[in-house]
N, CA and C of each residue as an Amber inpcrd file, in Angstrom:
protein
   150
 -24.6630000 -25.4780000   9.1350000 -22.8190000 -25.7880000   8.7440000
 -22.2720000 -26.4990000  10.0530000 -21.4240000 -27.3830000   9.3980000
 -19.8430000 -28.4710000   9.8780000 -19.2350000 -26.4620000  10.6880000
 -19.3490000 -27.4720000  12.0900000 -18.1590000 -26.6850000  12.5810000
 -16.8640000 -27.9470000  12.6230000 -15.8730000 -27.5400000  11.1550000
 -14.6380000 -28.0360000  11.2230000 -14.0840000 -27.3730000  11.4720000
 -12.5990000 -27.8590000  12.3530000 -10.9350000 -27.4770000  11.8150000
 -10.5740000 -27.5800000  10.7120000 -10.0520000 -26.3410000  10.2950000
  -8.6730000 -27.0840000   9.2840000  -7.2850000 -26.4000000   9.0600000
  -6.6620000 -26.8490000   8.6690000  -4.9840000 -26.5060000   8.8860000
  -4.2270000 -26.3260000   7.6820000  -3.5760000 -25.3860000   7.5850000
  -3.0530000 -24.9020000   6.4120000  -2.4130000 -23.1850000   7.0510000
  -2.1810000 -22.6770000   5.8100000  -0.9860000 -21.5870000   6.5100000
  -1.8510000 -20.0450000   4.9290000  -2.6460000 -19.6280000   6.2630000
  -3.4710000 -18.6940000   5.0220000  -2.2020000 -16.6730000   4.9680000
  -2.2900000 -16.6690000   3.5600000  -1.6250000 -15.7450000   3.5840000
  -1.7100000 -14.2370000   2.3060000  -2.2030000 -13.6130000   4.3590000
  -3.7650000 -12.6240000   3.9830000  -2.3390000 -11.4880000   3.2960000
  -3.3490000 -10.2030000   2.3140000  -2.4910000  -9.0150000   1.8520000
  -3.1630000  -8.6310000   2.3780000  -3.3470000  -7.3420000   3.4510000
  -3.7300000  -5.8310000   3.0450000  -3.5900000  -4.4140000   3.8110000
  -3.2510000  -3.8460000   2.6930000  -2.6270000  -2.3810000   4.2760000
  -3.5520000  -2.0190000   4.7810000  -4.6980000  -2.6990000   5.5350000
  -5.7690000  -1.6400000   6.7290000  -5.3120000  -2.4620000   7.1560000
  -4.7310000  -2.2880000   8.9470000  -4.5980000  -3.4550000   9.9270000
  -5.7840000  -3.5100000  10.6210000  -6.5810000  -3.2450000  10.2230000
  -8.0950000  -4.3180000  10.9110000  -8.2080000  -4.6780000   9.5950000
  -8.8330000  -4.6580000   8.1370000  -8.7520000  -5.8850000   8.4010000
  -8.2720000  -7.0930000   8.8250000  -6.4710000  -6.6590000   8.9270000
  -5.5240000  -7.7450000   9.2040000  -5.9480000  -8.7260000  10.3450000
  -6.5440000  -6.8150000  11.3210000  -6.8970000  -8.1460000  12.4490000
  -7.8540000  -8.8970000  12.3380000  -8.6250000  -8.3400000  11.7780000
 -10.6160000  -9.3680000  11.9180000 -10.2270000 -10.6220000  11.3890000
  -9.4950000 -10.3640000  10.1530000 -10.3170000 -11.4980000   9.1470000
  -8.4320000 -12.9750000   9.8330000  -7.1390000 -11.4510000   9.9010000
  -6.9080000 -13.3330000  10.9990000  -7.8900000 -13.9090000  12.8440000
  -8.0860000 -13.6850000  12.7210000  -8.9340000 -13.8810000  14.2840000
  -9.9740000 -15.1820000  13.7090000 -10.3690000 -14.6110000  13.0750000
 -11.5490000 -15.7820000  12.3340000 -10.5470000 -16.5210000  11.5570000
  -9.8360000 -16.6550000  11.0820000  -8.7990000 -17.5410000   9.7660000
  -8.8000000 -18.9630000  10.7590000  -8.0740000 -17.7560000  12.2300000
  -6.8530000 -18.8990000  13.3260000  -7.9260000 -19.4640000  14.1570000
  -8.9140000 -18.6750000  14.4430000 -10.2640000 -19.2230000  15.6970000
 -10.9620000 -20.8380000  14.4580000 -10.4440000 -20.8290000  13.3830000
 -10.5860000 -21.4540000  12.9030000 -10.1070000 -22.9990000  11.9230000
  -8.7700000 -22.4770000  12.6920000  -7.3460000 -23.8530000  13.3370000
  -6.0280000 -22.9720000  11.9520000  -6.4880000 -22.1760000  10.9920000
  -5.0000000 -21.8940000   9.9790000  -4.5080000 -20.8910000  11.0280000
  -2.8960000 -21.2670000  10.6430000  -2.5980000 -20.1660000  11.2840000
  -2.3230000 -18.8230000   9.3810000  -1.7230000 -17.9620000   9.8520000
  -2.2540000 -16.9250000   9.3900000  -1.4470000 -16.4050000   9.6220000
  -0.3510000 -15.5250000   7.9940000   1.0520000 -14.8650000   8.6530000
   0.3040000 -13.6120000   6.6790000   0.9490000 -12.4710000   7.5030000
  -0.1340000 -11.5800000   7.2680000   1.2070000 -10.1880000   6.8700000
   0.6940000  -9.4520000   6.1470000   1.9180000  -8.5370000   5.0110000
   1.1630000  -7.4120000   4.8030000   1.4820000  -5.9650000   4.3080000
   0.9090000  -5.2640000   4.1370000   1.3500000  -4.7600000   2.4150000
   2.3910000  -4.9710000   1.6820000   2.4390000  -4.8790000   0.3660000
   2.9290000  -5.7520000  -0.4650000   2.4540000  -5.1310000  -1.6220000
   3.8960000  -6.8810000  -2.3860000   4.5310000  -6.7350000  -2.4110000
   5.3270000  -5.9600000  -1.5670000   6.5650000  -6.5130000  -1.4210000
   7.5510000  -7.2660000  -0.7550000   6.1180000  -6.8400000  -0.2550000
   6.1020000  -7.8850000   0.9240000   5.9630000  -9.6370000   0.9140000
   5.1230000  -9.5340000  -0.1860000   4.4770000 -10.6000000  -0.7000000
   5.5400000 -11.5910000  -1.0010000   6.1480000 -10.8530000  -1.8260000
   7.7190000 -11.4260000  -2.5830000   8.4960000 -11.5790000  -2.1450000
   9.2260000 -10.9660000  -0.5370000   9.2720000 -11.4030000   0.0350000
   9.3610000 -12.6870000   0.7460000   8.1550000 -12.9500000   1.4160000
   7.5390000 -13.9250000   1.8970000   7.1250000 -15.6230000   1.2160000
   7.5450000 -14.6060000   0.0530000   6.7690000 -15.7140000  -0.5220000
   8.3930000 -16.7980000  -0.5440000   9.2470000 -15.4960000  -0.9310000
  10.7900000 -16.3460000  -0.9900000  11.7960000 -16.6100000  -0.3320000
  11.0860000 -15.8980000   1.2650000  11.1600000 -17.3430000   1.7640000
  11.0530000 -18.1460000   2.4400000   9.3480000 -19.3730000   1.5980000
   8.9420000 -19.8260000   2.2420000   9.1150000 -21.2710000   1.7090000
């Protein structure tokens, strides 16, 4: 598999901190900026402020 860096922002939504931490680490290592939230209300707030 080709090892390439990506750009962009990913919004992670999960109520488990360990999932957010693991996925954030993996995505960050591949060049993505990660925003993470735990609830639907936080998703809506982050979309409105984007």
